[in-house]
KOLGU-4560 file (N, C-alpha, C; in nm, 3 decimals, padded with zeros to 5 digits):
<recs>
<n_xx: 00.122 n_yy: 08.608 n_zz: 04.694 ca_xx: 00.233 ca_yy: 08.520 ca_zz: 04.727 c_xx: 00.212 c_yy: 08.387 c_zz: 04.656 mol: A seq: 1 type: UNK>
<n_xx: 00.319 n_yy: 08.326 n_zz: 04.614 ca_xx: 00.316 ca_yy: 08.195 ca_zz: 04.550 c_xx: 00.355 c_yy: 08.094 c_zz: 04.657 mol: A seq: 2 type: UNK>
<n_xx: 00.261 n_yy: 08.011 n_zz: 04.700 ca_xx: 00.286 ca_yy: 07.918 ca_zz: 04.811 c_xx: 00.316 c_yy: 07.776 c_zz: 04.769 mol: A seq: 3 type: UNK>
<n_xx: 00.275 n_yy: 07.739 n_zz: 04.647 ca_xx: 00.295 ca_yy: 07.601 ca_zz: 04.603 c_xx: 00.290 c_yy: 07.599 c_zz: 04.451 mol: A seq: 4 type: UNK>
<n_xx: 00.377 n_yy: 07.518 n_zz: 04.392 ca_xx: 00.377 ca_yy: 07.499 ca_zz: 04.248 c_xx: 00.372 c_yy: 07.350 c_zz: 04.216 mol: A seq: 5 type: UNK>
<n_xx: 00.293 n_yy: 07.316 n_zz: 04.117 ca_xx: 00.294 ca_yy: 07.179 ca_zz: 04.065 c_xx: 00.314 c_yy: 07.191 c_zz: 03.915 mol: A seq: 6 type: UNK>
<n_xx: 00.412 n_yy: 07.120 n_zz: 03.864 ca_xx: 00.439 ca_yy: 07.128 ca_zz: 03.721 c_xx: 00.546 c_yy: 07.030 c_zz: 03.678 mol: A seq: 7 type: UNK>
<n_xx: 00.589 n_yy: 07.047 n_zz: 03.556 ca_xx: 00.688 ca_yy: 06.958 ca_zz: 03.495 c_xx: 00.828 c_yy: 07.016 c_zz: 03.516 mol: A seq: 8 type: UNK>
<n_xx: 00.919 n_yy: 06.930 n_zz: 03.559 ca_xx: 01.059 ca_yy: 06.969 ca_zz: 03.575 c_xx: 01.120 c_yy: 06.982 c_zz: 03.435 mol: A seq: 9 type: UNK>
<n_xx: 01.158 n_yy: 07.103 n_zz: 03.397 ca_xx: 01.219 ca_yy: 07.126 ca_zz: 03.266 c_xx: 01.371 c_yy: 07.118 c_zz: 03.272 mol: A seq: 10 type: UNK>
<n_xx: 01.429 n_yy: 07.171 n_zz: 03.378 ca_xx: 01.575 ca_yy: 07.172 ca_zz: 03.394 c_xx: 01.609 c_yy: 07.158 c_zz: 03.541 mol: A seq: 11 type: UNK>
<n_xx: 01.724 n_yy: 07.098 n_zz: 03.565 ca_xx: 01.778 ca_yy: 07.088 ca_zz: 03.701 c_xx: 01.925 c_yy: 07.128 c_zz: 03.695 mol: A seq: 12 type: UNK>
<n_xx: 01.958 n_yy: 07.237 n_zz: 03.758 ca_xx: 02.095 ca_yy: 07.287 ca_zz: 03.763 c_xx: 02.118 c_yy: 07.335 c_zz: 03.906 mol: A seq: 13 type: UNK>
<n_xx: 02.178 n_yy: 07.252 n_zz: 03.991 ca_xx: 02.188 ca_yy: 07.285 ca_zz: 04.134 c_xx: 02.235 c_yy: 07.428 c_zz: 04.159 mol: A seq: 14 type: UNK>
<n_xx: 02.169 n_yy: 07.500 n_zz: 04.245 ca_xx: 02.053 ca_yy: 07.465 ca_zz: 04.327 c_xx: 01.920 c_yy: 07.507 c_zz: 04.265 mol: A seq: 15 type: UNK>
<n_xx: 01.918 n_yy: 07.533 n_zz: 04.133 ca_xx: 01.796 ca_yy: 07.579 ca_zz: 04.067 c_xx: 01.724 c_yy: 07.467 c_zz: 03.994 mol: A seq: 16 type: UNK>
<n_xx: 01.592 n_yy: 07.474 n_zz: 03.999 ca_xx: 01.508 ca_yy: 07.387 ca_zz: 03.917 c_xx: 01.415 c_yy: 07.479 c_zz: 03.839 mol: A seq: 17 type: UNK>
<n_xx: 01.394 n_yy: 07.446 n_zz: 03.713 ca_xx: 01.299 ca_yy: 07.519 ca_zz: 03.630 c_xx: 01.174 c_yy: 07.434 c_zz: 03.621 mol: A seq: 18 type: UNK>
<n_xx: 01.066 n_yy: 07.487 n_zz: 03.676 ca_xx: 00.940 ca_yy: 07.414 ca_zz: 03.686 c_xx: 00.836 c_yy: 07.485 c_zz: 03.601 mol: A seq: 19 type: UNK>
<n_xx: 00.780 n_yy: 07.413 n_zz: 03.503 ca_xx: 00.678 ca_yy: 07.472 ca_zz: 03.416 c_xx: 00.539 c_yy: 07.438 c_zz: 03.469 mol: A seq: 20 type: UNK>
<n_xx: 00.462 n_yy: 07.542 n_zz: 03.490 ca_xx: 00.324 ca_yy: 07.524 ca_zz: 03.532 c_xx: 00.239 c_yy: 07.631 c_zz: 03.464 mol: A seq: 21 type: UNK>
<n_xx: 00.133 n_yy: 07.588 n_zz: 03.400 ca_xx: 00.045 ca_yy: 07.683 ca_zz: 03.330 c_xx: 00.115 c_yy: 07.756 c_zz: 03.218 mol: A seq: 22 type: UNK>
<n_xx: 00.212 n_yy: 07.694 n_zz: 03.154 ca_xx: 00.284 ca_yy: 07.756 ca_zz: 03.044 c_xx: 00.392 c_yy: 07.854 c_zz: 03.085 mol: A seq: 23 type: UNK>
<n_xx: 00.415 n_yy: 07.868 n_zz: 03.216 ca_xx: 00.518 ca_yy: 07.959 ca_zz: 03.267 c_xx: 00.626 c_yy: 07.877 c_zz: 03.336 mol: A seq: 24 type: UNK>
<n_xx: 00.751 n_yy: 07.909 n_zz: 03.308 ca_xx: 00.863 ca_yy: 07.841 ca_zz: 03.374 c_xx: 00.912 c_yy: 07.922 c_zz: 03.493 mol: A seq: 25 type: UNK>
<n_xx: 00.908 n_yy: 07.861 n_zz: 03.609 ca_xx: 00.950 ca_yy: 07.926 ca_zz: 03.733 c_xx: 01.087 c_yy: 07.873 c_zz: 03.774 mol: A seq: 26 type: UNK>
<n_xx: 01.182 n_yy: 07.964 n_zz: 03.795 ca_xx: 01.312 ca_yy: 07.926 ca_zz: 03.851 c_xx: 01.297 c_yy: 07.922 c_zz: 04.002 mol: A seq: 27 type: UNK>
<n_xx: 01.326 n_yy: 07.806 n_zz: 04.060 ca_xx: 01.307 ca_yy: 07.788 ca_zz: 04.203 c_xx: 01.441 c_yy: 07.747 c_zz: 04.265 mol: A seq: 28 type: UNK>
<n_xx: 01.486 n_yy: 07.822 n_zz: 04.364 ca_xx: 01.608 ca_yy: 07.790 ca_zz: 04.439 c_xx: 01.570 c_yy: 07.687 c_zz: 04.545 mol: A seq: 29 type: UNK>
<n_xx: 01.648 n_yy: 07.580 n_zz: 04.554 ca_xx: 01.616 ca_yy: 07.475 ca_zz: 04.650 c_xx: 01.739 c_yy: 07.434 c_zz: 04.729 mol: A seq: 30 type: UNK>
<n_xx: 01.721 n_yy: 07.398 n_zz: 04.856 ca_xx: 01.833 ca_yy: 07.339 ca_zz: 04.930 c_xx: 01.871 c_yy: 07.207 c_zz: 04.863 mol: A seq: 31 type: UNK>
<n_xx: 01.997 n_yy: 07.173 n_zz: 04.870 ca_xx: 02.043 ca_yy: 07.050 ca_zz: 04.804 c_xx: 01.972 c_yy: 06.927 c_zz: 04.859 mol: A seq: 32 type: UNK>
<n_xx: 01.938 n_yy: 06.929 n_zz: 04.987 ca_xx: 01.867 ca_yy: 06.814 ca_zz: 05.046 c_xx: 01.732 c_yy: 06.794 c_zz: 04.979 mol: A seq: 33 type: UNK>
<n_xx: 01.669 n_yy: 06.900 n_zz: 04.934 ca_xx: 01.541 ca_yy: 06.890 ca_zz: 04.862 c_xx: 01.563 c_yy: 06.866 c_zz: 04.713 mol: A seq: 34 type: UNK>
<n_xx: 01.663 n_yy: 06.933 n_zz: 04.658 ca_xx: 01.691 ca_yy: 06.925 ca_zz: 04.514 c_xx: 01.711 c_yy: 06.781 c_zz: 04.469 mol: A seq: 35 type: UNK>
<n_xx: 01.788 n_yy: 06.704 n_zz: 04.545 ca_xx: 01.818 ca_yy: 06.567 ca_zz: 04.504 c_xx: 01.701 c_yy: 06.472 c_zz: 04.520 mol: A seq: 36 type: UNK>
<n_xx: 01.594 n_yy: 06.516 n_zz: 04.586 ca_xx: 01.474 ca_yy: 06.434 ca_zz: 04.597 c_xx: 01.374 c_yy: 06.462 c_zz: 04.485 mol: A seq: 37 type: UNK>
<n_xx: 01.403 n_yy: 06.560 n_zz: 04.400 ca_xx: 01.313 ca_yy: 06.593 ca_zz: 04.290 c_xx: 01.311 c_yy: 06.480 c_zz: 04.187 mol: A seq: 38 type: UNK>
<n_xx: 01.198 n_yy: 06.465 n_zz: 04.118 ca_xx: 01.195 ca_yy: 06.366 ca_zz: 04.009 c_xx: 01.283 c_yy: 06.413 c_zz: 03.893 mol: A seq: 39 type: UNK>
<n_xx: 01.307 n_yy: 06.324 n_zz: 03.801 ca_xx: 01.392 ca_yy: 06.356 ca_zz: 03.686 c_xx: 01.324 c_yy: 06.455 c_zz: 03.593 mol: A seq: 40 type: UNK>
<n_xx: 01.403 n_yy: 06.513 n_zz: 03.503 ca_xx: 01.351 ca_yy: 06.608 ca_zz: 03.405 c_xx: 01.241 c_yy: 06.540 c_zz: 03.324 mol: A seq: 41 type: UNK>
<n_xx: 01.133 n_yy: 06.614 n_zz: 03.302 ca_xx: 01.020 ca_yy: 06.562 ca_zz: 03.227 c_xx: 00.909 c_yy: 06.507 c_zz: 03.314 mol: A seq: 42 type: UNK>
<n_xx: 00.937 n_yy: 06.490 n_zz: 03.441 ca_xx: 00.837 ca_yy: 06.436 ca_zz: 03.535 c_xx: 00.771 c_yy: 06.550 c_zz: 03.612 mol: A seq: 43 type: UNK>
<n_xx: 00.656 n_yy: 06.520 n_zz: 03.672 ca_xx: 00.584 ca_yy: 06.619 ca_zz: 03.750 c_xx: 00.641 c_yy: 06.628 c_zz: 03.892 mol: A seq: 44 type: UNK>
<n_xx: 00.644 n_yy: 06.750 n_zz: 03.943 ca_xx: 00.692 ca_yy: 06.774 ca_zz: 04.080 c_xx: 00.600 c_yy: 06.874 c_zz: 04.148 mol: A seq: 45 type: UNK>
<n_xx: 00.597 n_yy: 06.866 n_zz: 04.279 ca_xx: 00.524 ca_yy: 06.963 ca_zz: 04.362 c_xx: 00.625 c_yy: 07.023 c_zz: 04.459 mol: A seq: 46 type: UNK>
<n_xx: 00.631 n_yy: 07.156 n_zz: 04.464 ca_xx: 00.719 ca_yy: 07.222 ca_zz: 04.560 c_xx: 00.639 c_yy: 07.328 c_zz: 04.636 mol: A seq: 47 type: UNK>
<n_xx: 00.668 n_yy: 07.338 n_zz: 04.764 ca_xx: 00.610 ca_yy: 07.442 ca_zz: 04.848 c_xx: 00.708 c_yy: 07.558 c_zz: 04.845 mol: A seq: 48 type: UNK>
<n_xx: 00.659 n_yy: 07.678 n_zz: 04.822 ca_xx: 00.749 ca_yy: 07.789 ca_zz: 04.794 c_xx: 00.739 c_yy: 07.903 c_zz: 04.895 mol: A seq: 49 type: UNK>
<n_xx: 00.847 n_yy: 07.977 n_zz: 04.898 ca_xx: 00.855 ca_yy: 08.102 ca_zz: 04.974 c_xx: 00.900 c_yy: 08.207 c_zz: 04.873 mol: A seq: 50 type: UNK>
<n_xx: 00.823 n_yy: 08.313 n_zz: 04.858 ca_xx: 00.848 ca_yy: 08.416 ca_zz: 04.758 c_xx: 00.911 c_yy: 08.537 c_zz: 04.825 mol: A seq: 51 type: UNK>
<n_xx: 01.026 n_yy: 08.579 n_zz: 04.774 ca_xx: 01.099 ca_yy: 08.693 ca_zz: 04.830 c_xx: 01.104 c_yy: 08.804 c_zz: 04.725 mol: A seq: 52 type: UNK>
<n_xx: 01.059 n_yy: 08.922 n_zz: 04.764 ca_xx: 01.065 ca_yy: 09.038 ca_zz: 04.675 c_xx: 01.165 c_yy: 09.136 c_zz: 04.735 mol: A seq: 53 type: UNK>
<n_xx: 01.267 n_yy: 09.166 n_zz: 04.656 ca_xx: 01.365 ca_yy: 09.267 ca_zz: 04.696 c_xx: 01.365 c_yy: 09.378 c_zz: 04.592 mol: A seq: 54 type: UNK>
<n_xx: 01.436 n_yy: 09.483 n_zz: 04.623 ca_xx: 01.443 ca_yy: 09.595 ca_zz: 04.530 c_xx: 01.501 c_yy: 09.552 c_zz: 04.395 mol: A seq: 55 type: UNK>
<n_xx: 01.596 n_yy: 09.460 n_zz: 04.398 ca_xx: 01.667 ca_yy: 09.420 ca_zz: 04.276 c_xx: 01.632 c_yy: 09.281 c_zz: 04.226 mol: A seq: 56 type: UNK>
<n_xx: 01.542 n_yy: 09.208 n_zz: 04.292 ca_xx: 01.512 ca_yy: 09.072 ca_zz: 04.249 c_xx: 01.382 c_yy: 09.021 c_zz: 04.310 mol: A seq: 57 type: UNK>
<n_xx: 01.325 n_yy: 08.923 n_zz: 04.242 ca_xx: 01.213 ca_yy: 08.846 ca_zz: 04.295 c_xx: 01.257 c_yy: 08.700 c_zz: 04.290 mol: A seq: 58 type: UNK>
<n_xx: 01.259 n_yy: 08.634 n_zz: 04.405 ca_xx: 01.315 ca_yy: 08.499 ca_zz: 04.413 c_xx: 01.214 c_yy: 08.402 c_zz: 04.472 mol: A seq: 59 type: UNK>
<n_xx: 01.213 n_yy: 08.282 n_zz: 04.417 ca_xx: 01.131 ca_yy: 08.174 ca_zz: 04.470 c_xx: 01.224 c_yy: 08.070 c_zz: 04.532 mol: A seq: 60 type: UNK>
<n_xx: 01.193 n_yy: 08.031 n_zz: 04.654 ca_xx: 01.266 ca_yy: 07.924 ca_zz: 04.721 c_xx: 01.169 c_yy: 07.809 c_zz: 04.737 mol: A seq: 61 type: UNK>
<n_xx: 01.214 n_yy: 07.688 n_zz: 04.703 ca_xx: 01.123 ca_yy: 07.573 ca_zz: 04.704 c_xx: 01.167 c_yy: 07.463 c_zz: 04.798 mol: A seq: 62 type: UNK>
<n_xx: 01.066 n_yy: 07.389 n_zz: 04.847 ca_xx: 01.088 ca_yy: 07.284 ca_zz: 04.946 c_xx: 00.994 c_yy: 07.167 c_zz: 04.916 mol: A seq: 63 type: UNK>
<n_xx: 01.033 n_yy: 07.049 n_zz: 04.960 ca_xx: 00.954 ca_yy: 06.929 ca_zz: 04.933 c_xx: 00.832 c_yy: 06.916 c_zz: 05.021 mol: A seq: 64 type: UNK>
<n_xx: 00.830 n_yy: 06.985 n_zz: 05.134 ca_xx: 00.714 ca_yy: 06.977 ca_zz: 05.222 c_xx: 00.699 c_yy: 07.108 c_zz: 05.301 mol: A seq: 65 type: UNK>
<n_xx: 00.585 n_yy: 07.121 n_zz: 05.365 ca_xx: 00.556 ca_yy: 07.245 ca_zz: 05.438 c_xx: 00.647 c_yy: 07.264 c_zz: 05.559 mol: A seq: 66 type: UNK>
<n_xx: 00.689 n_yy: 07.154 n_zz: 05.620 ca_xx: 00.775 ca_yy: 07.165 ca_zz: 05.738 c_xx: 00.910 c_yy: 07.228 c_zz: 05.703 mol: A seq: 67 type: UNK>
<n_xx: 00.968 n_yy: 07.188 n_zz: 05.589 ca_xx: 01.095 ca_yy: 07.246 ca_zz: 05.546 c_xx: 01.077 c_yy: 07.395 c_zz: 05.517 mol: A seq: 68 type: UNK>
<n_xx: 00.966 n_yy: 07.429 n_zz: 05.453 ca_xx: 00.939 ca_yy: 07.570 ca_zz: 05.424 c_xx: 00.922 c_yy: 07.650 c_zz: 05.553 mol: A seq: 69 type: UNK>
<n_xx: 00.852 n_yy: 07.593 n_zz: 05.649 ca_xx: 00.833 ca_yy: 07.660 ca_zz: 05.778 c_xx: 00.966 c_yy: 07.685 c_zz: 05.847 mol: A seq: 70 type: UNK>
<n_xx: 01.054 n_yy: 07.585 n_zz: 05.844 ca_xx: 01.187 ca_yy: 07.601 ca_zz: 05.905 c_xx: 01.264 c_yy: 07.712 c_zz: 05.833 mol: A seq: 71 type: UNK>
<n_xx: 01.259 n_yy: 07.714 n_zz: 05.701 ca_xx: 01.325 ca_yy: 07.820 ca_zz: 05.624 c_xx: 01.274 c_yy: 07.957 c_zz: 05.668 mol: A seq: 72 type: UNK>
<n_xx: 01.143 n_yy: 07.969 n_zz: 05.684 ca_xx: 01.084 ca_yy: 08.096 ca_zz: 05.724 c_xx: 01.128 c_yy: 08.137 c_zz: 05.865 mol: A seq: 73 type: UNK>
<n_xx: 01.143 n_yy: 08.040 n_zz: 05.952 ca_xx: 01.193 ca_yy: 08.069 ca_zz: 06.087 c_xx: 01.339 c_yy: 08.112 c_zz: 06.082 mol: A seq: 74 type: UNK>
<n_xx: 01.418 n_yy: 08.046 n_zz: 05.997 ca_xx: 01.560 ca_yy: 08.081 ca_zz: 05.985 c_xx: 01.578 c_yy: 08.226 c_zz: 05.940 mol: A seq: 75 type: UNK>
<n_xx: 01.502 n_yy: 08.268 n_zz: 05.839 ca_xx: 01.522 ca_yy: 08.404 ca_zz: 05.786 c_xx: 01.475 c_yy: 08.511 c_zz: 05.884 mol: A seq: 76 type: UNK>
<n_xx: 01.401 n_yy: 08.474 n_zz: 05.986 ca_xx: 01.363 ca_yy: 08.569 ca_zz: 06.092 c_xx: 01.479 c_yy: 08.595 c_zz: 06.188 mol: A seq: 77 type: UNK>
<n_xx: 01.579 n_yy: 08.509 n_zz: 06.185 ca_xx: 01.694 ca_yy: 08.521 ca_zz: 06.275 c_xx: 01.785 c_yy: 08.634 c_zz: 06.227 mol: A seq: 78 type: UNK>
<n_xx: 01.826 n_yy: 08.719 n_zz: 06.318 ca_xx: 01.917 ca_yy: 08.829 ca_zz: 06.286 c_xx: 02.044 c_yy: 08.773 c_zz: 06.221 mol: A seq: 79 type: UNK>
<n_xx: 02.078 n_yy: 08.826 n_zz: 06.105 ca_xx: 02.200 ca_yy: 08.784 ca_zz: 06.036 c_xx: 02.180 c_yy: 08.668 c_zz: 05.941 mol: A seq: 80 type: UNK>
<n_xx: 02.058 n_yy: 08.616 n_zz: 05.930 ca_xx: 02.031 ca_yy: 08.504 ca_zz: 05.839 c_xx: 01.931 c_yy: 08.550 c_zz: 05.733 mol: A seq: 81 type: UNK>
<n_xx: 01.979 n_yy: 08.559 n_zz: 05.610 ca_xx: 01.892 ca_yy: 08.591 ca_zz: 05.498 c_xx: 01.854 c_yy: 08.465 c_zz: 05.422 mol: A seq: 82 type: UNK>
<n_xx: 01.779 n_yy: 08.480 n_zz: 05.314 ca_xx: 01.735 ca_yy: 08.363 ca_zz: 05.238 c_xx: 01.849 c_yy: 08.277 c_zz: 05.185 mol: A seq: 83 type: UNK>
<n_xx: 01.956 n_yy: 08.339 n_zz: 05.137 ca_xx: 02.068 ca_yy: 08.261 ca_zz: 05.081 c_xx: 02.137 c_yy: 08.180 c_zz: 05.189 mol: A seq: 84 type: UNK>
<n_xx: 02.158 n_yy: 08.238 n_zz: 05.307 ca_xx: 02.222 ca_yy: 08.165 ca_zz: 05.416 c_xx: 02.129 c_yy: 08.055 c_zz: 05.467 mol: A seq: 85 type: UNK>
<n_xx: 02.000 n_yy: 08.084 n_zz: 05.476 ca_xx: 01.905 ca_yy: 07.981 ca_zz: 05.519 c_xx: 01.906 c_yy: 07.864 c_zz: 05.421 mol: A seq: 86 type: UNK>
<n_xx: 01.918 n_yy: 07.894 n_zz: 05.293 ca_xx: 01.926 ca_yy: 07.789 ca_zz: 05.191 c_xx: 02.053 c_yy: 07.707 c_zz: 05.210 mol: A seq: 87 type: UNK>
<n_xx: 02.165 n_yy: 07.774 n_zz: 05.239 ca_xx: 02.291 ca_yy: 07.704 ca_zz: 05.263 c_xx: 02.282 c_yy: 07.615 c_zz: 05.386 mol: A seq: 88 type: UNK>
<n_xx: 02.216 n_yy: 07.663 n_zz: 05.490 ca_xx: 02.199 ca_yy: 07.583 ca_zz: 05.613 c_xx: 02.123 c_yy: 07.456 c_zz: 05.581 mol: A seq: 89 type: UNK>
<n_xx: 02.012 n_yy: 07.470 n_zz: 05.509 ca_xx: 01.929 ca_yy: 07.354 ca_zz: 05.478 c_xx: 01.990 c_yy: 07.266 c_zz: 05.369 mol: A seq: 90 type: UNK>
<n_xx: 02.091 n_yy: 07.317 n_zz: 05.301 ca_xx: 02.166 ca_yy: 07.234 ca_zz: 05.206 c_xx: 02.271 c_yy: 07.151 c_zz: 05.278 mol: A seq: 91 type: UNK>
<n_xx: 02.317 n_yy: 07.202 n_zz: 05.392 ca_xx: 02.423 ca_yy: 07.136 ca_zz: 05.467 c_xx: 02.377 c_yy: 07.024 c_zz: 05.557 mol: A seq: 92 type: UNK>
<n_xx: 02.250 n_yy: 07.027 n_zz: 05.594 ca_xx: 02.194 ca_yy: 06.920 ca_zz: 05.677 c_xx: 02.043 c_yy: 06.918 c_zz: 05.657 mol: A seq: 93 type: UNK>
<n_xx: 01.983 n_yy: 06.805 n_zz: 05.684 ca_xx: 01.838 ca_yy: 06.795 ca_zz: 05.669 c_xx: 01.769 c_yy: 06.881 c_zz: 05.774 mol: A seq: 94 type: UNK>
<n_xx: 01.643 n_yy: 06.908 n_zz: 05.751 ca_xx: 01.565 ca_yy: 06.987 ca_zz: 05.846 c_xx: 01.565 c_yy: 06.920 c_zz: 05.983 mol: A seq: 95 type: UNK>
<n_xx: 01.551 n_yy: 06.788 n_zz: 05.985 ca_xx: 01.547 ca_yy: 06.715 ca_zz: 06.112 c_xx: 01.682 c_yy: 06.722 c_zz: 06.183 mol: A seq: 96 type: UNK>
<n_xx: 01.791 n_yy: 06.710 n_zz: 06.108 ca_xx: 01.924 ca_yy: 06.721 ca_zz: 06.169 c_xx: 01.943 c_yy: 06.860 c_zz: 06.230 mol: A seq: 97 type: UNK>
<n_xx: 01.896 n_yy: 06.962 n_zz: 06.159 ca_xx: 01.908 ca_yy: 07.099 ca_zz: 06.210 c_xx: 01.829 c_yy: 07.115 c_zz: 06.339 mol: A seq: 98 type: UNK>
<n_xx: 01.705 n_yy: 07.069 n_zz: 06.338 ca_xx: 01.619 ca_yy: 07.079 ca_zz: 06.457 c_xx: 01.684 c_yy: 07.006 c_zz: 06.574 mol: A seq: 99 type: UNK>
<n_xx: 01.738 n_yy: 06.887 n_zz: 06.549 ca_xx: 01.805 ca_yy: 06.810 ca_zz: 06.655 c_xx: 01.924 c_yy: 06.886 c_zz: 06.711 mol: A seq: 100 type: UNK>
<n_xx: 02.005 n_yy: 06.947 n_zz: 06.623 ca_xx: 02.123 ca_yy: 07.022 ca_zz: 06.668 c_xx: 02.082 c_yy: 07.141 c_zz: 06.754 mol: A seq: 101 type: UNK>
<n_xx: 01.975 n_yy: 07.209 n_zz: 06.716 ca_xx: 01.928 ca_yy: 07.324 ca_zz: 06.793 c_xx: 01.872 c_yy: 07.279 c_zz: 06.927 mol: A seq: 102 type: UNK>
<n_xx: 01.792 n_yy: 07.173 n_zz: 06.926 ca_xx: 01.733 ca_yy: 07.124 ca_zz: 07.052 c_xx: 01.840 c_yy: 07.078 c_zz: 07.150 mol: A seq: 103 type: UNK>
<n_xx: 01.949 n_yy: 07.022 n_zz: 07.098 ca_xx: 02.058 ca_yy: 06.974 ca_zz: 07.184 c_xx: 02.161 c_yy: 07.083 c_zz: 07.211 mol: A seq: 104 type: UNK>
<n_xx: 02.136 n_yy: 07.201 n_zz: 07.154 ca_xx: 02.226 ca_yy: 07.315 ca_zz: 07.169 c_xx: 02.368 c_yy: 07.281 c_zz: 07.123 mol: A seq: 105 type: UNK>
<n_xx: 02.378 n_yy: 07.214 n_zz: 07.009 ca_xx: 02.506 ca_yy: 07.174 ca_zz: 06.952 c_xx: 02.557 c_yy: 07.280 c_zz: 06.855 mol: A seq: 106 type: UNK>
<n_xx: 02.608 n_yy: 07.388 n_zz: 06.910 ca_xx: 02.661 ca_yy: 07.497 ca_zz: 06.828 c_xx: 02.774 c_yy: 07.448 c_zz: 06.739 mol: A seq: 107 type: UNK>
<n_xx: 02.853 n_yy: 07.353 n_zz: 06.787 ca_xx: 02.966 ca_yy: 07.301 ca_zz: 06.709 c_xx: 02.919 c_yy: 07.239 c_zz: 06.577 mol: A seq: 108 type: UNK>
<n_xx: 02.804 n_yy: 07.174 n_zz: 06.577 ca_xx: 02.751 ca_yy: 07.114 ca_zz: 06.454 c_xx: 02.707 c_yy: 07.223 c_zz: 06.357 mol: A seq: 109 type: UNK>
<n_xx: 02.652 n_yy: 07.331 n_zz: 06.410 ca_xx: 02.604 ca_yy: 07.440 ca_zz: 06.324 c_xx: 02.719 c_yy: 07.520 c_zz: 06.265 mol: A seq: 110 type: UNK>
<n_xx: 02.827 n_yy: 07.536 n_zz: 06.341 ca_xx: 02.943 ca_yy: 07.613 ca_zz: 06.293 c_xx: 03.008 c_yy: 07.545 c_zz: 06.173 mol: A seq: 111 type: UNK>
<n_xx: 02.989 n_yy: 07.416 n_zz: 06.157 ca_xx: 03.045 ca_yy: 07.342 ca_zz: 06.043 c_xx: 02.974 c_yy: 07.377 c_zz: 05.912 mol: A seq: 112 type: UNK>
<n_xx: 02.857 n_yy: 07.436 n_zz: 05.921 ca_xx: 02.783 ca_yy: 07.472 ca_zz: 05.800 c_xx: 02.844 c_yy: 07.596 c_zz: 05.736 mol: A seq: 113 type: UNK>
<n_xx: 02.842 n_yy: 07.605 n_zz: 05.603 ca_xx: 02.900 ca_yy: 07.721 ca_zz: 05.535 c_xx: 02.828 c_yy: 07.850 c_zz: 05.573 mol: A seq: 114 type: UNK>
<n_xx: 02.905 n_yy: 07.952 n_zz: 05.608 ca_xx: 02.849 ca_yy: 08.082 ca_zz: 05.640 c_xx: 02.803 c_yy: 08.100 c_zz: 05.783 mol: A seq: 115 type: UNK>
<n_xx: 02.818 n_yy: 07.996 n_zz: 05.866 ca_xx: 02.772 ca_yy: 08.003 ca_zz: 06.006 c_xx: 02.893 c_yy: 08.014 c_zz: 06.098 mol: A seq: 116 type: UNK>
<n_xx: 02.900 n_yy: 08.125 n_zz: 06.169 ca_xx: 03.003 ca_yy: 08.142 ca_zz: 06.270 c_xx: 02.944 c_yy: 08.117 c_zz: 06.408 mol: A seq: 117 type: UNK>
<n_xx: 03.026 n_yy: 08.134 n_zz: 06.509 ca_xx: 02.982 ca_yy: 08.107 ca_zz: 06.646 c_xx: 02.863 c_yy: 08.195 c_zz: 06.686 mol: A seq: 118 type: UNK>
<n_xx: 02.870 n_yy: 08.325 n_zz: 06.653 ca_xx: 02.762 ca_yy: 08.416 ca_zz: 06.692 c_xx: 02.629 c_yy: 08.378 c_zz: 06.627 mol: A seq: 119 type: UNK>
<n_xx: 02.635 n_yy: 08.347 n_zz: 06.498 ca_xx: 02.513 ca_yy: 08.308 ca_zz: 06.428 c_xx: 02.459 c_yy: 08.177 c_zz: 06.483 mol: A seq: 120 type: UNK>
<n_xx: 02.548 n_yy: 08.082 n_zz: 06.510 ca_xx: 02.506 ca_yy: 07.954 ca_zz: 06.568 c_xx: 02.437 c_yy: 07.977 c_zz: 06.702 mol: A seq: 121 type: UNK>
<n_xx: 02.493 n_yy: 08.064 n_zz: 06.783 ca_xx: 02.432 ca_yy: 08.094 ca_zz: 06.913 c_xx: 02.294 c_yy: 08.159 c_zz: 06.897 mol: A seq: 122 type: UNK>
<n_xx: 02.280 n_yy: 08.248 n_zz: 06.797 ca_xx: 02.149 ca_yy: 08.310 ca_zz: 06.773 c_xx: 02.047 c_yy: 08.208 c_zz: 06.725 mol: A seq: 123 type: UNK>
<n_xx: 02.091 n_yy: 08.111 n_zz: 06.647 ca_xx: 02.000 ca_yy: 08.007 ca_zz: 06.598 c_xx: 01.950 c_yy: 07.918 c_zz: 06.711 mol: A seq: 124 type: UNK>
<n_xx: 02.035 n_yy: 07.896 n_zz: 06.809 ca_xx: 02.000 ca_yy: 07.808 ca_zz: 06.922 c_xx: 01.902 c_yy: 07.875 c_zz: 07.016 mol: A seq: 125 type: UNK>
<n_xx: 01.913 n_yy: 08.006 n_zz: 07.032 ca_xx: 01.826 ca_yy: 08.078 ca_zz: 07.127 c_xx: 01.686 c_yy: 08.078 c_zz: 07.083 mol: A seq: 126 type: UNK>
</recs>
């Protein structure tokens, strides 16, 4: 598993960043809340990653800190939430905003996120 990458930002094309480390360029999918905190092209960045292997793809998802990655991992454990939806959730609000909404059981705030309906919001709160 690839848990962390440190390297030079070669390209930034939301929501993807191309990060070169050890002569290899890694395409990393990032929530927009993390993407906009990345340094500019040509600068060094560190991202904590979650590696997904599917039959048709191998995907890296990146985060600015371990807490965001942990939240992403908890989200994808939820029935009906895959990596792409978890990425959309974390793009729609910060990790702290999401945690606050869940703790306060604010399903209405979660339903405003793209791809989240009432049932999914209720599952996230439980």
